[in-house]
Structures are given as structure tokens and as C-alpha cells.
C-alpha positions as CSV (number, residue, x, y, z in Angstrom):
1,M,-12.1,18.3,1.1
2,A,-10.1,19.1,-2.1
3,N,-9.9,22.8,-1.5
4,K,-6.8,22.6,0.7
5,S,-3.6,20.5,0.4
6,H,-3.0,17.9,3.1
7,F,0.7,17.9,2.3
8,T,3.2,20.7,1.6
9,P,6.8,20.7,0.3
10,E,7.9,20.9,3.9
11,L,7.1,17.2,4.2
12,F,9.6,16.3,1.5
13,K,12.1,18.8,2.9
14,F,12.0,17.2,6.3
15,L,12.4,13.7,4.8
16,K,15.4,14.8,2.7
17,E,17.1,16.3,5.8
18,L,16.3,13.2,7.8
19,K,18.1,11.1,5.1
20,R,21.2,13.3,5.6
21,H,20.9,13.4,9.4
22,N,19.5,9.9,10.3
23,D,20.4,9.9,14.0
24,R,18.5,10.1,17.2
25,D,19.9,13.5,18.4
26,W,18.9,15.3,15.1
27,F,15.4,13.7,15.2
28,L,14.7,14.6,18.8
29,K,15.7,18.2,18.0
30,N,13.3,18.2,15.0
31,K,10.5,16.0,16.5
32,K,8.0,18.8,16.7
33,R,8.7,19.7,13.1
34,F,8.1,16.1,12.2
35,E,4.8,16.1,14.0
36,E,3.6,19.3,12.4
37,T,4.8,18.8,8.8
38,V,4.7,15.0,8.4
39,R,2.8,13.0,11.0
40,D,-0.2,15.3,11.8
41,P,-1.0,16.1,8.1
42,F,-0.8,12.4,7.2
43,L,-3.2,11.5,10.1
44,Q,-5.6,14.2,8.9
45,F,-5.3,12.7,5.4
46,I,-6.2,9.3,6.7
47,A,-9.2,10.6,8.5
48,D,-10.4,12.5,5.4
49,F,-9.8,9.5,3.2
50,G,-12.0,7.3,5.3
51,P,-15.3,8.3,3.6
52,L,-13.7,8.0,0.1
53,L,-12.4,4.6,1.0
54,H,-15.8,3.5,2.3
55,G,-17.1,4.5,-1.1
56,I,-14.7,2.1,-2.8
57,S,-15.5,-0.7,-0.4
58,P,-16.8,-0.6,3.2
59,S,-14.6,-3.6,4.0
60,F,-11.4,-1.6,4.2
61,T,-10.4,0.7,7.0
62,A,-8.7,4.1,7.4
63,D,-7.6,4.4,11.0
64,P,-6.2,7.9,12.0
65,R,-4.9,6.9,15.4
66,P,-1.3,8.1,15.8
67,S,-0.3,4.7,17.2
68,G,-1.7,1.3,16.1
69,G,-3.7,2.8,13.2
70,S,-3.1,3.1,9.4
71,L,0.1,5.1,9.7
72,F,3.3,3.2,9.9
73,R,5.8,4.2,12.5
74,I,8.8,6.3,11.4
75,Y,11.1,4.1,13.5
76,R,13.0,1.3,11.7
77,D,13.3,-2.2,13.1
78,V,17.0,-2.6,13.1
79,R,17.2,-5.8,15.0
80,F,18.0,-8.0,12.0
81,S,19.4,-5.4,9.7
82,S,23.0,-4.4,8.9
83,D,21.8,-0.9,8.4
84,K,21.3,0.6,11.9
85,S,19.8,3.9,10.8
86,P,17.1,4.5,13.3
87,Y,14.5,6.2,11.1
88,K,12.8,5.5,7.8
89,T,13.3,8.2,5.2
90,H,9.7,7.8,3.9
91,V,6.3,7.9,5.5
92,A,3.5,5.5,4.6
93,A,0.1,4.2,5.5
94,Q,-1.8,1.0,4.9
95,F,-5.5,0.7,4.5
96,T,-6.2,-3.0,5.2
97,H,-9.3,-5.2,5.1
98,V,-11.3,-5.0,8.3
99,E,-10.7,-8.7,8.9
100,G,-6.9,-8.2,8.9
101,T,-4.2,-6.2,10.6
102,K,-1.1,-4.6,9.2
103,G,0.2,-7.6,7.5
104,S,0.5,-9.3,4.1
105,N,-2.3,-11.9,4.3
106,V,-5.2,-9.7,3.5
107,P,-5.6,-7.3,0.6
108,G,-5.1,-3.6,1.2
109,F,-4.3,-0.3,-0.2
110,Y,-1.0,1.5,0.5
111,L,0.3,5.1,0.3
112,H,4.1,5.8,0.3
113,L,5.4,9.3,0.4
114,E,9.1,9.9,-0.3
115,P,11.0,12.6,-2.1
116,E,10.7,11.8,-5.9
117,G,9.4,8.4,-5.0
118,S,5.8,8.6,-3.9
119,F,3.3,5.9,-5.0
120,A,0.0,4.2,-4.3
121,A,-0.3,0.4,-4.3
122,G,-2.9,-2.2,-3.7
123,G,-3.0,-6.0,-3.4
124,V,-1.3,-8.7,-1.3
125,W,2.4,-8.5,-0.8
126,H,4.5,-11.5,0.2
127,P,1.6,-13.6,1.4
128,A,2.1,-16.7,3.4
129,A,1.9,-20.0,1.6
130,P,-1.7,-20.9,2.5
131,T,-2.9,-17.4,1.3
132,L,-1.0,-17.8,-1.9
133,M,-2.4,-21.2,-2.5
134,K,-6.0,-19.8,-2.1
135,I,-5.3,-17.1,-4.6
136,R,-3.8,-19.5,-7.2
137,T,-6.6,-22.0,-6.6
138,A,-9.2,-19.2,-7.2
139,I,-7.5,-18.3,-10.5
140,V,-7.9,-21.9,-11.7
141,K,-11.5,-22.4,-10.4
142,H,-12.7,-19.0,-11.6
143,P,-10.8,-18.2,-14.8
144,D,-13.5,-15.9,-16.1
145,D,-13.3,-13.7,-13.0
146,W,-9.5,-13.6,-13.3
147,R,-9.8,-12.9,-17.1
148,A,-11.9,-9.8,-16.1
149,V,-9.1,-8.6,-13.9
150,R,-6.7,-8.9,-16.7
151,R,-9.1,-7.1,-19.1
152,A,-9.0,-4.2,-16.7
153,K,-5.3,-3.8,-17.8
154,I,-4.0,-3.8,-14.3
155,N,-0.2,-4.2,-14.2
156,I,0.5,-6.8,-11.6
157,E,3.9,-6.5,-10.0
158,G,6.1,-8.5,-7.6
159,E,8.2,-11.6,-7.5
160,R,7.4,-14.8,-9.5
161,L,8.6,-18.4,-9.6
162,S,10.9,-19.4,-12.4
163,R,8.9,-22.7,-12.8
164,P,5.2,-23.5,-12.4
165,P,4.1,-24.0,-8.8
166,R,3.8,-27.6,-7.7
167,G,0.3,-29.1,-8.3
168,F,-0.7,-26.7,-11.1
169,D,-0.9,-27.5,-14.8
170,P,2.2,-26.1,-16.6
171,E,0.0,-25.7,-19.7
172,H,-2.7,-23.6,-17.9
173,P,-3.6,-20.5,-19.9
174,F,-2.8,-18.3,-16.8
175,I,0.4,-20.2,-15.9
176,E,2.5,-17.0,-15.8
177,D,0.0,-15.5,-13.3
178,L,0.1,-18.7,-11.3
179,K,3.8,-18.2,-10.9
180,L,3.3,-14.9,-9.1
181,K,4.4,-14.8,-5.5
182,D,2.9,-11.3,-5.1
183,F,-0.3,-9.8,-6.4
184,V,0.3,-6.1,-6.3
185,T,-0.3,-3.1,-8.6
186,S,0.9,0.5,-8.2
187,A,0.8,4.0,-9.5
188,T,3.4,6.8,-9.0
189,F,2.9,10.4,-8.0
190,T,5.3,13.4,-8.3
191,D,6.0,15.6,-5.3
192,K,4.0,18.3,-6.9
193,E,1.0,16.0,-7.3
194,V,1.2,15.0,-3.6
195,C,1.1,18.6,-2.6
196,S,-1.9,19.4,-4.7
197,P,-5.3,20.1,-3.1
198,R,-6.6,17.3,-5.5
199,F,-4.3,14.7,-4.2
200,I,-6.7,12.9,-1.9
201,I,-9.2,12.7,-4.8
202,D,-6.4,11.5,-7.2
203,F,-5.3,8.8,-4.7
204,A,-8.9,7.6,-4.3
205,A,-9.2,7.4,-8.1
206,K,-6.0,5.3,-8.3
207,C,-7.3,3.0,-5.6
208,S,-10.6,2.7,-7.4
209,K,-8.8,1.6,-10.6
210,M,-7.2,-1.2,-8.6
211,T,-10.5,-2.6,-7.3
212,P,-10.9,-5.5,-9.9
213,L,-7.7,-7.0,-8.4
214,L,-8.5,-6.2,-4.8
215,K,-12.0,-7.6,-5.2
216,F,-10.8,-10.8,-6.7
217,L,-8.2,-11.3,-3.9
218,A,-10.8,-10.6,-1.2
219,T,-13.2,-13.1,-2.7
220,S,-10.4,-15.7,-3.1
221,L,-9.7,-15.4,0.6
222,E,-13.4,-15.6,1.5
223,L,-13.4,-12.0,2.7
224,D,-16.3,-9.5,2.3
225,W,-16.0,-6.9,-0.4
């Protein structure tokens, strides 16, 4: 599995050119190139990552279908955006909990490939209020479990409230964590690392390091780990 690279510099070359020529005519002329250098290699990566993901947790899924699976569409939703560029200039996949879909209310792993901007991430991003309440409540009810997440030295990113959330003790020892609106951690990759034959192993290793947070989130939301 680690003897051959899934991704080549051609992926990043295509995305750079797409950024310069972000229009339908250019994309249609280069669609076959997109499929051969970007989409199909990513779908193969997703398929090959499945067994590694299962080793981290059998409750998360890697779906290599070209439509409706783990891979996000290259097409942008421009309905409510002032930027009418039709295509994303990155490519990404989300490996969500089996009890969820592509959304923000279940924990998941994420892979984002972009020239000089690739990264792995894991957690819950912009959860709905009921989901956020469950996570905050779990931190209060199970402080030792949350302390174990913090001892794993996971850097939790995202937005946070300026004041303590309503209904929570402002003096709670984890009040700064209770202010969080996102529970996400990430790790970056260089273009060279993405194109390495070891990349799928390295990505799995990054996901594995995120598991204390992901496991806590899943348990908080009464999901199997």
C-alpha cells in the first residue's frame, strides 16, 4: 500500500491552473485531466484508506463512490456567495461516523489537499446548538475523561465565545474549553509529503493521534466508537 504514491505533483499543478482559470470552459476542456490526476487518485486513496481507518475505529467510514461518498464535489455552491467562481481550488474528503452524513453534527476525519495548504483534521466543526450542548455537558460530567484528552496534548482549534456559555459555572476549571464553539484539531502536510508513497500511512498516523478527542466527542454524542 505504501510502495506507490497516490498523488503526484500533477494534482497540485492542476489546482494551481484551476485557480488561474476558474471558469466553466477551461474546466470542461480539462475535465479528463481532472479525473485522471485529481479525482481518480483521491478515490483510490479513499478506498485504500478504508482498512486503516477501520483499524482506528470501525465506526467511521471511507466511501470511494465518485458521487455521494467521502469525496467532496469540486463544484462550489455559489447561490449565497458574492464569489461566483464555479470551482473549488482544493480537493477534500471527509470520513464521517457511520451514524452521520457529510455534516457537522457527528465527529469525523478530514483531508484537504491544496497547493502549499494541505492538512488533516478531526473533530466536530460548527455543530448545531444541541450537539454543542451535549459536548459541553459531557466535559462537566466527565472531567477526568476530558482531562485525558488534554493530557494527550491535542491542540483544539476553532471559534470560541468571549464569555462563559449560559448555564455553566464561570469558575469551572475547564471554562475556556466550555467556551469553544468548535472541537477540531489539525496537522499540516507539505506538497512533497502528500506526494510521498508513505502519505497514506502518515495520514493514518495523524488521525490516530487525534483519537482521544474523537473518542470523547463520539461518546458525548452517544455514538459507538
